[in-house]
C-alpha positions, 0 to 999 in steps of 0.5 A, a space after each residue: 480497541 482504546 486510542 490515546 491521543 495529545 498533543 501539547 506545545 512545550 518550551 524548548 527548556 523542557 528534556 526531550 525524550 525523542 520516542 518512547 513506546 510502552 504497552 498498556 491496555 492492548 495498546 502500544 502509548 507512543 510519546 515522540 517529541 520533535 521540534 519546529 518553528 523553534 518550538 518543543 512538540 510532543 505527540 501521545 498516540 494510542 496504536 492498539 497491539 493487534 493492528 501492528 501485529 496485523 501489518 507485521 503479518 502483512 507481506 513487506 514488498 517495495 513493489 507496492 508502495 501505494 498499498 502502504 501509504 493508502 491502507 485502510 485499517 489504519 485509518 484511525 490512527 493516522 486521522 489522529 494524527 492529521 487531528 493533531 497538526 492543524 492542516 499545517 504541512 511544515 509540521 508533519 514534515 518536521 515530525 516525519 523527519 524527527 524520526 530515527 532513520 536505520 537501514 533494514 538491515 541494522 532494523 530487521 536483520 534482512 534486506 528488504 524490509 518496507 514498513 506500513 505506517 503503524 509499524 513505523 510509528 511503533 517502531 519510531 525508525 524507519 529508512 527512506 521508504 518507510 518515512 516517505 511512506 508514513 509522510 505521504 499517508 498523513 499528508 494524502 489524509 490532510 487533503 494534500 496532493 502528493 507523490 511517491 518518488 523513486 530514485 535509484 537506492 531511494 525514496 522520497 515524496 514530492 508535494 503540489 505546491 504554488 510557486 508563490 509558496 514553494 521554491 526548488 526542484 520541482 517535478 511537473 505531473 498531470 499540470 502541475 508543480 510538484 516539489 521534492 521533498 526529502 524526510 530522511 533527516 531534519 533540516 530538509 525544505 520543500 524543494 531541496 534536494 540531496 546532491 548524491 540525487 540531483 542529477 537522477 531522473 525521477 519515476 513519479 508514482 500516484 497515490 490512486 486508492 486501487 486494490 491489487 488483487 493476486 491469485 496465489 494458486 488456481 487449478 482446474 480438473 475435468 471429469 472426460 469421460 462423463 456419462 453425458 458424451 456432449 458436454 464434460 464438467 469442469 471444476 477450478 479452485 482458485 485462490 484470491 489475494 486482497 493486497 489493498 489498498 481498500 475493498 474489490 468492487 464488483 468482483 467476479 471471477 471469469 473462466 474462458 476457453 480459447 481456440 487456437 485460432 483466437 476464437 472464444 469457445 467458453 465464456 463463464 463469468 460467476 460474480 462472488 463477495 467483496 474481499 477486502 484488504 488483506 483478505 485471502 479468500 479460495 472459490 470453487 467454480 463449476 460449468 460444463 464445456 461442449 465436446 469437442 473443444 481444443 483451445 486454452 483455459 483462462 481463468 480471470 479475476 475482474 472488477 470495477 476498481 482493479 486491474 484484472 489479473 489472469 492466469 493462462 494454462 496449457 491446451 486443453 483437447 476433448 474429443 
């Protein structure tokens, strides 16, 4: 799809249209204007309509914020923005702070709706989570070391910074100092924390590019009266979803039967093709289990770049 991107510096006397979106030739063409260092800036960005609709169709949950920051499918849009800021962190901060703060209830009529960066760019607004996620996505793409900062009913971010360049509130994480960054409104400098959150303990989340795998559905069946008295054929059907970010590596399905005393009686592994971010795939695997057997069935989704997901079933007893 065609994408447009321009950015120009303008005089403060030029009339300002803060945020405007028009649909043209399969794109949402976004024009946004903001102030940085007492100068007016304008950015025009084209976001494919199908990309926006793709993200609208994804799950919008608050417990997997890193998936939103590091999503693969919007990288071209984020890189377009990155190319416009000339490495200036302060300009990125001013840009995100200038977007309109709006609650999920006012904008979506729901209690919780976490936007992907592309959604925030097109909508021109978001709550604290949405704005922090967008800022983190841009700064991370620019090469800055960023953490998400989770506070009671609030999200911000923190940026690794040297003492000579930053001042104020910071967190120590993995031997570095990360300075607090508030992006819900204009005027907040790095290291400044709103009074409402000064006394609260923060939970820091690093941006690790590891897919989050889910197993929405899994079931099995067996033919216990199969004519071969020495083995029983099993069939397992499992639905696997990659919520992102990124594509799986070394993906395999694994079926085990564990005895009541903890011994592994059956251990079958089935390598399968990689799953890209946002995709859901149903697999069907078959294997034989020797008679007699008593234990518990476990099905796992394993890989080299994500945490294993597993599901335990009821006990099996085959004489």
